[in-house]
VOPAGU-2260 file (C-alpha; in pm, 1 decimal, decimal comma):
REM VOPAGU-2260
SITE   aa  ch    i         X         Y         Z
SITE  ALA   A    0    -761,0    -705,1     450,1
SITE  GLU   A    1    -580,7    -938,1     674,6
SITE  PHE   A    2    -492,5    -657,5     914,9
SITE  ALA   A    3    -797,6    -502,2     904,2
SITE  VAL   A    4   -1035,6    -822,4    1074,1
SITE  LYS   A    5    -767,9   -1017,1    1249,6
SITE  ASN   A    6    -548,6    -694,0    1431,0
SITE  LEU   A    7    -806,3    -435,5    1410,6
SITE  LYS   A    8   -1106,7    -684,0    1439,8
SITE  ALA   A    9   -1270,1    -471,3    1167,3
SITE  LYS   A   10   -1675,4    -646,9    1168,9
SITE  LYS   A   11   -1795,3    -334,9     991,3
SITE  ILE   A   12   -1604,5    -211,5     695,2
SITE  SER   A   13   -1674,0      70,5     438,1
SITE  ILE   A   14   -1516,4      82,5      80,1
SITE  ILE   A   15   -1430,5     392,0    -135,1
SITE  SER   A   16   -1222,4     379,9    -429,6
SITE  MET   A   17   -1100,2     579,1    -735,8
SITE  ASP   A   18   -1261,6     403,2   -1042,2
SITE  ASN   A   19    -983,0     277,2   -1274,4
SITE  ASP   A   20    -805,0     -66,8   -1337,8
SITE  PHE   A   21    -590,9     -47,0    -971,8
SITE  GLY   A   22    -910,6      67,6    -792,5
SITE  ARG   A   23   -1130,0    -175,1    -910,7
SITE  ALA   A   24    -856,9    -492,4    -860,1
SITE  ILE   A   25    -784,8    -338,2    -513,2
SITE  SER   A   26   -1095,1    -310,9    -420,2
SITE  ALA   A   27   -1244,1    -596,7    -531,9
SITE  GLY   A   28    -968,6    -847,2    -385,8
SITE  PHE   A   29   -1007,0    -639,3     -35,3
SITE  ALA   A   30   -1353,3    -693,6     -81,6
SITE  GLU   A   31   -1362,1   -1055,1     -95,8
SITE  ARG   A   32   -1077,0   -1136,0     129,2
SITE  VAL   A   33   -1284,5    -956,5     431,8
SITE  GLU   A   34   -1596,5   -1141,4     364,4
SITE  LYS   A   35   -1398,5   -1468,4     336,9
SITE  LEU   A   36   -1279,2   -1403,6     679,7
SITE  GLY   A   37   -1574,0   -1300,3     817,6
SITE  SER   A   38   -1609,1    -965,1     847,8
SITE  ALA   A   39   -1866,3    -765,7     647,7
SITE  ILE   A   40   -1878,4    -503,9     397,7
SITE  LEU   A   41   -2163,2    -223,9     408,2
SITE  THR   A   42   -2075,6      21,0     112,0
SITE  LYS   A   43   -1880,1     -26,2    -152,0
SITE  GLN   A   44   -1854,1     324,3    -382,9
SITE  MET   A   45   -1627,3     404,2    -668,6
SITE  TYR   A   46   -1545,8     783,8    -741,9
SITE  LYS   A   47   -1453,4     968,5   -1080,0
SITE  PHE   A   48   -1080,7     918,0   -1165,9
SITE  PRO   A   49    -921,1    1151,7   -1233,8
SITE  GLY   A   50   -1110,2    1466,7   -1159,7
SITE  GLU   A   51   -1308,4    1374,3    -837,8
SITE  LYS   A   52   -1279,1    1616,7    -580,8
SITE  ASP   A   53   -1523,8    1667,1    -336,1
SITE  PHE   A   54   -1591,4    1325,2    -110,9
SITE  ARG   A   55   -1826,8    1468,7     102,3
SITE  PRO   A   56   -2143,0    1275,1     -92,0
SITE  PHE   A   57   -1943,9     933,9     -18,7
SITE  LEU   A   58   -1856,5    1010,4     299,6
SITE  THR   A   59   -2211,0    1127,5     433,4
SITE  ARG   A   60   -2323,8     741,6     285,8
SITE  ILE   A   61   -2041,4     604,8     474,5
SITE  LYS   A   62   -2144,6     761,2     803,0
SITE  GLU   A   63   -2489,5     664,1     805,7
SITE  GLY   A   64   -2379,8     309,7     828,0
SITE  ASN   A   65   -2127,6     376,0    1091,5
SITE  PRO   A   66   -1866,9     100,1     998,4
SITE  GLU   A   67   -1564,3      57,3    1224,7
SITE  LEU   A   68   -1330,5      96,6     945,6
SITE  ILE   A   69   -1290,4     288,3     628,8
SITE  PHE   A   70   -1117,9     100,3     312,3
SITE  ALA   A   71    -960,3     393,4      98,5
SITE  ALA   A   72    -813,1     363,2    -210,2
SITE  GLY   A   73    -613,0     675,2    -427,2
SITE  TYR   A   74    -327,1     837,9    -484,5
SITE  TYR   A   75    -161,7    1104,1    -283,8
SITE  ASN   A   76    -388,2    1372,5    -387,0
SITE  GLU   A   77    -742,8    1159,5    -393,2
SITE  ALA   A   78    -611,4    1018,4      -5,8
SITE  ALA   A   79    -552,5    1362,6     126,0
SITE  SER   A   80    -865,8    1491,2      50,3
SITE  ILE   A   81   -1032,4    1188,7     154,5
SITE  VAL   A   82    -897,2    1158,9     521,9
SITE  ARG   A   83    -950,0    1580,7     540,9
SITE  GLN   A   84   -1298,9    1580,5     437,7
SITE  ALA   A   85   -1367,4    1269,5     661,0
SITE  LYS   A   86   -1257,1    1429,1     987,8
SITE  GLU   A   87   -1435,2    1785,2     907,1
SITE  LEU   A   88   -1715,4    1559,7     859,2
SITE  GLY   A   89   -1666,9    1427,3    1244,1
SITE  ILE   A   90   -1603,9    1053,4    1050,2
SITE  THR   A   91   -1404,2     855,2    1342,2
SITE  ALA   A   92   -1438,4     528,8    1178,8
SITE  GLN   A   93   -1015,6     380,0    1165,9
SITE  ILE   A   94    -931,2     473,4     759,6
SITE  LEU   A   95    -691,3     184,6     601,8
SITE  GLY   A   96    -509,9     310,1     304,2
SITE  GLU   A   97    -295,1     149,5      13,1
SITE  GLU   A   98      69,7     251,0    -133,0
SITE  GLY   A   99     -72,1     508,7    -314,1
SITE  PHE   A  100     -95,7     691,6      30,6
SITE  ASP   A  101     250,8     637,7      40,6
SITE  SER   A  102     428,6     957,2     -65,2
SITE  PRO   A  103     532,0    1283,5     178,1
SITE  LYS   A  104     261,3    1463,6     -66,2
SITE  PHE   A  105      25,8    1280,8      76,6
SITE  LEU   A  106     162,0    1381,2     455,6
SITE  GLU   A  107     220,3    1749,5     360,6
SITE  ILE   A  108    -190,0    1763,7     152,7
SITE  ALA   A  109    -341,6    1603,8     450,5
SITE  GLY   A  110    -112,8    1766,0     730,5
SITE  SER   A  111    -328,1    1678,9    1090,5
SITE  ALA   A  112    -591,1    1476,8     880,5
SITE  ALA   A  113    -362,1    1188,5     816,5
SITE  GLU   A  114    -250,2    1156,4    1178,8
SITE  GLY   A  115    -361,9     766,0    1269,1
SITE  VAL   A  116    -422,5     664,8     899,4
SITE  ILE   A  117    -274,2     284,4     818,8
SITE  ILE   A  118    -158,8     195,0     500,7
SITE  ALA   A  119     -54,4    -130,7     360,8
SITE  THR   A  120     255,7     -92,6     133,6
SITE  ASN   A  121     612,8    -194,5      60,1
SITE  LEU   A  122     873,4      39,4     285,0
SITE  ASP   A  123     939,7     -18,3     596,6
SITE  ARG   A  124    1077,2     317,2     743,6
SITE  ASP   A  125    1199,8     150,8    1046,5
SITE  ASP   A  126    1385,1    -177,7     892,4
SITE  PRO   A  127    1719,1    -109,1    1076,0
SITE  ARG   A  128    1865,0    -333,0     774,2
SITE  PRO   A  129    2153,4    -114,6     642,3
SITE  VAL   A  130    2038,9    -121,2     302,8
SITE  VAL   A  131    1724,3      59,6     364,6
SITE  GLN   A  132    1813,3     341,7     649,2
SITE  ASN   A  133    2122,4     423,6     445,3
SITE  PHE   A  134    1872,2     442,2      91,6
SITE  LEU   A  135    1657,9     676,0     291,5
SITE  THR   A  136    1971,9     886,9     390,7
SITE  ASN   A  137    2075,2     860,7      49,4
SITE  TYR   A  138    1747,3     971,5     -63,5
SITE  ARG   A  139    1687,3    1272,8      95,0
SITE  LYS   A  140    2016,5    1416,4      42,2
SITE  ALA   A  141    1982,3    1370,3    -331,3
SITE  TYR   A  142    1593,7    1541,5    -345,6
SITE  ASN   A  143    1529,0    1709,0      -2,5
SITE  GLU   A  144    1221,2    1488,7      48,7
SITE  ASP   A  145    1144,8    1161,5     195,9
SITE  ALA   A  146    1172,6     848,2       4,2
SITE  ASP   A  147     818,5     677,0     -82,9
SITE  MET   A  148     700,0     352,6    -193,4
SITE  VAL   A  149     758,2     402,0    -548,9
SITE  GLY   A  150    1150,5     513,5    -532,3
SITE  ALA   A  151    1192,6     190,3    -315,1
SITE  SER   A  152    1040,2     -17,0    -535,6
SITE  SER   A  153    1225,6     118,0    -840,1
SITE  TYR   A  154    1539,7      58,9    -640,8
SITE  ASP   A  155    1486,6    -310,3    -586,3
SITE  ALA   A  156    1391,9    -362,5    -937,0
SITE  PHE   A  157    1723,9    -180,8   -1053,9
SITE  MET   A  158    1907,0    -402,3    -863,4
SITE  ILE   A  159    1740,9    -718,2    -897,4
SITE  LEU   A  160    1818,3    -679,4   -1258,5
SITE  VAL   A  161    2176,8    -565,9   -1247,8
SITE  ASN   A  162    2206,3    -890,1   -1070,8
SITE  ALA   A  163    2073,0   -1074,8   -1285,9
SITE  ILE   A  164    2275,7    -952,4   -1564,0
SITE  ALA   A  165    2595,5   -1014,8   -1347,6
SITE  LYS   A  166    2535,4   -1328,0   -1358,8
SITE  VAL   A  167    2403,2   -1433,2   -1692,8
SITE  GLY   A  168    2514,7   -1150,3   -1908,9
SITE  THR   A  169    2341,9    -921,9   -2172,2
SITE  ASP   A  170    2127,9   -1210,0   -2350,0
SITE  ALA   A  171    1765,4   -1084,7   -2316,8
SITE  LYS   A  172    1631,9   -1415,7   -2281,3
SITE  ALA   A  173    1876,9   -1569,3   -2026,8
SITE  ILE   A  174    1837,1   -1240,3   -1841,3
SITE  GLN   A  175    1431,9   -1296,1   -1804,6
SITE  LYS   A  176    1509,4   -1638,2   -1681,9
SITE  ALA   A  177    1696,6   -1515,9   -1428,9
SITE  LEU   A  178    1452,5   -1249,7   -1325,9
SITE  LEU   A  179    1147,9   -1531,8   -1292,0
SITE  GLU   A  180    1409,3   -1769,6   -1096,2
SITE  THR   A  181    1538,0   -1498,6    -863,2
SITE  LYS   A  182    1469,2   -1632,1    -484,5
SITE  ASP   A  183    1544,5   -1512,3    -132,9
SITE  TYR   A  184    1665,8   -1163,7    -267,1
SITE  ASN   A  185    1737,0    -898,9      39,0
SITE  GLY   A  186    1568,0    -608,2     -92,9
SITE  LEU   A  187    1529,0    -259,3      12,1
SITE  THR   A  188    1131,8    -358,5      25,1
SITE  GLY   A  189    1180,6    -702,8     195,2
SITE  LYS   A  190    1303,3   -1040,4     163,6
SITE  ILE   A  191    1198,1   -1131,3    -210,4
SITE  SER   A  192    1113,3   -1486,5    -181,2
SITE  ARG   A  193    1041,1   -1576,0    -518,8
SITE  PHE   A  194     800,0   -1484,4    -873,8
SITE  VAL   A  195     465,0   -1675,4    -919,3
SITE  GLN   A  196     423,4   -1611,8   -1303,9
SITE  GLY   A  197     599,4   -1261,7   -1289,4
SITE  GLU   A  198     425,1   -1137,1    -915,8
SITE  VAL   A  199     683,9   -1073,7    -700,1
SITE  VAL   A  200     614,5   -1249,7    -332,7
SITE  LYS   A  201     754,9   -1053,7     -19,7
SITE  PRO   A  202     618,6    -943,2     304,9
SITE  VAL   A  203     338,3    -644,1     272,2
SITE  GLN   A  204     414,7    -345,9     525,0
SITE  ILE   A  205     148,0    -180,2     733,8
SITE  GLN   A  206     260,4     164,9     811,2
SITE  VAL   A  207      80,5     468,2    1051,0
SITE  VAL   A  208     114,6     807,5    1026,9
SITE  LYS   A  209     252,0     897,2    1346,8
SITE  GLY   A  210     413,5    1243,9    1470,3
SITE  GLY   A  211     327,8    1359,2    1063,5
SITE  LYS   A  212     554,2    1067,0     954,5
SITE  PHE   A  213     519,1     693,7     860,1
SITE  ARG   A  214     620,8     479,9    1079,0
SITE  ARG   A  215     613,7      52,5    1118,6
SITE  LEU   A  216     257,0     -77,9    1284,9
SITE  ALA   A  217     301,9    -431,6    1140,3
SITE  VAL   A  218     417,9    -664,3     868,3
SITE  ILE   A  219     220,2    -903,2     723,1
SITE  ASP   A  220     421,8   -1244,1     575,3
SITE  ASN   A  221     135,0   -1545,8     535,9
SITE  LEU   A  222     210,5   -1666,2     250,6
SITE  GLU   A  223    -162,6   -1713,4     140,2
SITE  VAL   A  224    -236,7   -1372,6     164,1
SITE  ILE   A  225     141,0   -1270,8      -9,1
SITE  THR   A  226     162,2   -1503,2    -297,5
SITE  PRO   A  227     -19,9   -1349,1    -569,3
SITE  PRO   A  228    -325,7   -1575,0    -761,6
SITE  LEU   A  229    -223,2   -1774,5   -1072,6
SITE  LYS   A  230    -339,9   -1623,0   -1378,9
SITE  LYS   A  231    -592,3   -1821,9   -1546,6
């Protein structure tokens, strides 16, 4: 939302999201932030998940409103169908996705329709740090495909756990305390500043599909944006 309004200058935005816990939460949070920043949500539509394959009715309604940007929430199968069908309908609005798009499968299924799609995720393929570039190289060697945010997040989670055990041993409560006290960890997915009620505080990576691959577009590190809200 921050990038959509402040960087892309989108004033009129439509939302299409899968109807599950993740989709409802992320679309609600996105809409709230967009409106707080002064832009308008024209339409918000939820599609059946799993099972929806025909997004044309949703996209036709979106096209009628002529938004400058479409925020789409879904996993790679749905995401690929949305961008392909949007292109078929002649929709030219910028499509902004989330980490569910972050998969080589999305690029494969969407094909040329993926070009120019922007996503908010947590893996920056163009981060020059050795921890990132070595991971990307080794992942491709091991699995014969490019890494995604799931692999990167899993690596960070495992290494943070390893570090905690190395510090405090194998007592469960001590490990939990050490995990929650993690500060300024130089992670694969960025500098993990700290945890707030178990939720991580770290930069959001903005990637764009360019030449059929995810490439760095921007990094969001505004603490107001990347710090999870306190749970009541």
